[in-house]
N, C-alpha and C positions, 0 to 999 in steps of 0.2 A: 534429604534437601533441600534444600530449597530452590521454586521455580525458574531463581534466574540463573545460577547455580547447574543446575539438570540442563537446559536448556541448552546454556552454551556448552556442556559438553556433549548434548548430541547435535550442535550445530557444526562442532570442533571436528565430529569424527574425520570427516574430508573438509576443513575449512570454508565451507559455502562458496570455495570460490567465485564464483559469480553471481552472490547472494549480496558478498559479502564488499563489493565490487558496484555493483548497483544501489545497494543503500550507501554506500562512501560519495559518490557522485550524487544520491536524491539529495543529503542531509547535508554532505559538504558543500556542498550547492546550489545549497539549500531550495529544493527544488520544489515551487509550489506545485497542489497539484489538486486532485478531486475535491472540491469544495461542496459546499451544499448549494443546492439548489436555489434558485428565485424567490423560493416561499419563504426560506430560513430567514428568520430574522437576526438580526443583531442581534451578539452576546447582552444580555442583563444587567444595566444599569449600576455594578460594584463596581470596585476601585482593584486594582494591582496592586501592589501592593512592595513587587518584587527578588530579587531572589537572596536580596541579603537582609527580608523580615527572616529568609527559611536556613539562616546559615549560620546560628550560634552552637559550639559545642553542643548544648543538650538538646537540640534537635537535628538538622542533617548535618551540619558541617565537620563534624570528626573527623578524626583522619585515619584510621580503624573501624570498621565496620561488629562493634558489640556489646549493641543496644540489647537493651533485652526484648524489645517491641518489635521496630527496624529495626537497620542497618545500624542509621545514624551517621554512615556518608557518604549517604546517597549525592550531595551539590560533587564530592570530591568526581565520584564515579561518572555525574556528568560532564566535569571538568576536564576529564581524562583527553590528553592534547591528540594521541594518534590512532585510537579505535574508532568503530561506530554511536561506542555506544558515548562520548565527549563530542558526538558529531551537530548534536544540538546547539549547545556552547560555543560552535564554531561559526555558525551561520551568518553570525552580523559580520564578522571579520574576512571573511570570504567576498563581501565587499569592498571590500576596498583593496585585494588583490587585482594583477594584472589584469585576469580574465573578468570578472564584474567590473571594475574603472571601461573595459573596453569594453563590453555588452550595454552599461549606461552610455558612453559616447555616442556610440553606432545610433541608439534608443532615441538620442538626445532628452539624454534624464538629468544631464547634469552626476553629480556629486551622486552614486549608487548609495551608500551611508545612508542619503538624506532620502533617498525617490519613493516615497510612498506603493508607488509599483514592485519594489525591491521587500521594501519595510512589511507588508503585511504578512512573508512567512519567513522573510533575515530576521525576523525579532518577534516578540509577543505581540502579537494583533489588538496595543491596551487599548480601551479606553480609557474612560476613568485612572490616572496614574498616581499613588501615593506616592510620599517624598526618597523614597527611596531605588525609586524604579529606575532605569538607566537600561537606555534601547541600548544600545554595546552589551549587553547580557546575552544579545544575539536569542535564540529560543530556550526562553527558563521557563520554572517550573509552572507555572501558572498559564501556561499557553496550552497546557493538555491537563490541567488538573480547573483550571474555572479560577476566576477572581477570587484572588483569598480572604477576603476584608470582612469577609462574613462570615468564617470560618477560624482563622487562622491562629485566635486565641483561645478558642477553644476545641480544638481538635487535637489535641496531646492530653485535655481534662481529664480527672479520675471522670467515670462513669459515659466517657463523649463515645457516639459509637457510630461507626462508616454512618448509618442512615441519616441522622442529626446530620453529619457534616455533608448527606450527599441535599438536606433540605436546607440548610445553610447559605447552599450555591458550589458546592464543591463536585464537580464534572467526576458523577458513577463510570469509570474506567473500566468497571471491573463485566459492566454491561455489554458484548460485546456489538450492538449496535452504535450508543453512546459513542464508544471506543474508535468505529469506524469512522463513525461521520467528524469528529475531532481530527484524523490522519488526517483524510480523506480530504480537511479544507489547503493541505499545504505540501500535500504528496497527489495532488488529481486537480485540483481545482474547486474554487468555489466562487459563488456572485455577489461575493466582499469584494471590495477595492484591495489589491495588492493582494487577490491570492487564486492569482490563472496566472500562465504562464501563456502567453500565445503564441502563432506561426514564428509573428514574426518578430518575440524576445526568444526563438528558439535559434530563429536562423543568422540573429544577432550574439550566437555562442551558448545560449542558453541550454544543456543537455537535457534528452530525453526525458517525461514522466514516466515514471511504472512503482506498481503499489499491488503488496504483498501485507495485507493485516499481521498474521499469525510472526511471518520473518520480519518486518518492524519491528512489531512489541518486543521479542526476544532478544534482537539486538538495542533495544534498550531500556530491556527491566533493570533499570538501577537496582529494584529489593529481590527476600527470598519470599518465595512459598512457600513458609514452616507451617505449624502447626494452629498459630496467633494467627497466620495472615487466611489460613482456609477458613477457620471460624470467622473471624469478621465478613470475608468477602466468600467466598469460596475456594475453590482451587481452578485458576485455567485450563479451557478446555482447547486444544491446543486446535483440535478437530475443528468440534465450530469456530474455533475463530476465524482461519482461513475459508472457510466456506462462509459465513457471513460476510468477512471481506470483499468474499468473490462478487456480492449480492451487491452489496450499498456502493461498489464500483459500478457496477453495472447500471445501478441506478443514479449515483449518479453526476455519467458521462452523456446519460439521453438530458434529463432533466435541464444543463445545465447548456447540450446539444440544443434542445428546443427551445430553448430562454434566448436573450440578446446576445447571448455568449456564442452561442454557430453563426453567427455571420462577421466578415469583416470585409466589409466595404462592396463591391457586385459579386466577391466572390465566401461560399462557405469558413469558416473556419477551418482552416488544415490542422489547427490541435488533435482535431477528434477522428483523424485521420490515421491508418498504420503509415509512418513514415519512407519507412523500404518499397512501397509502392508507389511512389516518386523517385525515392532518390537511387538510383540506379545506374548502371553504364549505358552511354547511350552509343549504338552500332549505326553506323552508314555501311553495309556489303551487300552481297547479288544478294547470298540468302542470308535470312532472317536471323538474329538468336531472341531463344526466346528465353524471357529472364522473367515468367509470373510463370504462376503457376493457378489451375483452374480447383475453385474450394467451393466442395460439395454446400457449404452453410453459408454459404452469397452468391443469392441470386440476381449476380450484378454482370450486368453487357462489359466484356472486354475492353480493358483501355478506361473503365470507369476508378477512380481511385478508391478503396475500401474502407469503410469506416471499422476502427482498429478497435476489433471484438475479443481481446484479449483475453478479457473475464469475461464475457460471455462464454466461450466458448468453455473456461473451465468450472463457468455455473454449470452450464449444459450437463457434464459430466457428475456433479453432486449433486445436484437435482434426477440423475438418474436411479444413484443408490441410495439416497437421501429422502429422494421425495417424488414415489414415479409417477405419484397421481398427477401435480404439477408438471412433469418433465416435457410431455406432451405439447403444454400451450406454450409454456417456456419459448422451445425451438420453435413451434411454429410461429408465435411472433417476435423469434428471428428475424427469422428466412422473412418472415414479409418488412420486416422493417429495414432489412435492404436493400426487397424490392421493391420499398417505395423510396429513397433517395435516389433510386434509379428513372423517377417519375417528376416531382418537387418537390419545391419546402414544404410548401401546405398538407401533401401524404405522410411527408418522414415526420414531421410535427407529429401527425396523429399517430402513429404507428411508434412512435419514441413514448408518446404519453400510454400506450396502452404494453407495450415491452418494460416502463418503467415498475410496470403495479405488480407487473410477473414477476422482476425480479425482487420489490417489497417484496410480493406474497411468501415468494423461495427465505429470506432472509426471515423474515417474522418463525417460517416453521425453522429454521433450524436455531435460532437462537430460542424458540421454545421449549427446545430439548429434539428436536428432532435427529437429533447426531450421534451416534454411538461409537464407540474406539472404533469398532472394529470396522468398524463402515472404510478405513484407509486403505485396507487390502485393496476391495472394489471400487473404490473408487480409482485407485493408481491404474488400476487393470483397467475402466474404462476411461482414462487416458489414455494408455494406449494401448487401447482395441479399432475396432472396424467403425465404429456408427463418429469416433471423436480424433484418433490418429489423422485419419485424412484433410482434418482441416488445416494443422497448424503448416499450414502455406507459407509462410510469414517471419520475418525476424521476431515483433514483437509476442505474438500466441508463442509463437516457442520457447522463449526465454521466459514468460509465467509462467510454460508445461514443466520446465526443470525447477524452479521454485516450487512449484507445486510438489512436486513426487518426492524433492527433500523435506519439505512440511509433513507431510503427509509422515515419512518413516521419523521423520524424528517424535511427532503423535505417538505413535505406536511406542517407537520406545521410551517417550515416557508414560505413558499407558502401562508400560511394562510385558505389556503382548512379543516387542521383541528388545532382545536381549541388546546392550551396549558392545557388547564384540560383535554377533550374528552382523549387527548395524555397518559395521568399522567394518568387518569383513567382505563386502560390497561394496565398498567407498570409492575402490576404482573405476564402478561401471557410474554412478553417476556422475563424478568428475567425468568418464565420456559424455554423456549428455553435458555436461558446463562448458567444457571445452568447444564441443557444436554451436555453442552460440557465442561463445567468447568476444568472435571479430564478427561486427554487425556488416562488415563486405566482403569476407568469406562465407560465411554464408547457407550453407544448400540443402533444400527442406528436408530431399530423403535421406541425406546422412544425418539428420539430425532426427526424422522419424527412427532409423535403424537406433540410434544410439539411446533415446526415449525409450525400445520395446527394449532394448535388452534389460537398461536399469528397471521398467516394473518388473516384466520378468524374474532376475535377481530378489523385487522388494517378496516377489510374491512367494517363492520357496524359502524364503523365511516365515510362514503361517503354517 
């Protein structure tokens, strides 16, 4: 069974209700996301040839997926009009919708469909452009696979290899860190123009940012992972992809925060902080109504907006299982970073750099083979356990947690450690955890932790 189909079956067991909703928001609205830090260089000066260059019926433009080597109907799947799988092709079109135009008008950007602040992620961020390149194609093939002028004529030739294609400029998306870096550029933020959603942009109406590499990858998988694919690129390891994605997201956030993106005038850039910590109801009555919980992972004074640590929490859980030798260092650096924010920006920048190094070390270790399929059970237990679960005091971290638990269950199905039927049998427990974070304004930390614990116990019972 092809990898794309296998993942679709795994995800469809319960509909991934919230995950689908989030991806739809992120992609349909073109959420710019975690991008490269200031140290990242601009893409190499190759020419972007455009979607039409890939659309021949002998290439990727067939109506049926009956190709001998690849499906060859990838373009049709990319253009699917209603599912998350076609969201990249719709990214430009939403700029002409009412919401896109309202956001641009509020920010004084003029027409959203021509505003550089929008086009960096609502279209392919191309440098040199060939005659067939169209901005209105949205997020096209080369946004992920790289400018194709160096390899489009040779990548299908007899004797072509994936290594040769990569050497000619194709992005090696089979490598978890390379894939995470590409996705983060428009699903978290980048130092490049048009690839960072500021708090001002969100205040104008843009949805919030959220990122989970394996989930997003599964919904954009337009290929099948058959024997030929495995021979050329190897099998996708969902557990490794998830863990590397968490680590890379932490590193990206810290790198951007420590750079020029970290401030907005006299204020910090609130994009980096937890939304719901400030966006709560205000009460003025005789007795106080406490609207927050103390978080054991964040040693900050009461009333101070917390840095959004959703990926830090999940990375801590992964490290405790897959990299125990680094877990203590990462947790200590994480606490030190939160504490430094309460002092001053120079201290926070120094602590951010140290924590980013710890996250990178974990990403390197995971990518080098430090993940084993059976670890998914242990990571699920860790997420819902006494060390990690009390840190789910905020909406964004809780959303990330339920996506993680579902992703890890899917990885167990894909690896053959859990049957599709067994996973379907506990779907109601997973869906209850999703229901606990369905509505941000109705989020209750205690209720979520209870639902998460129930889901984790159900997964553990399958071992």
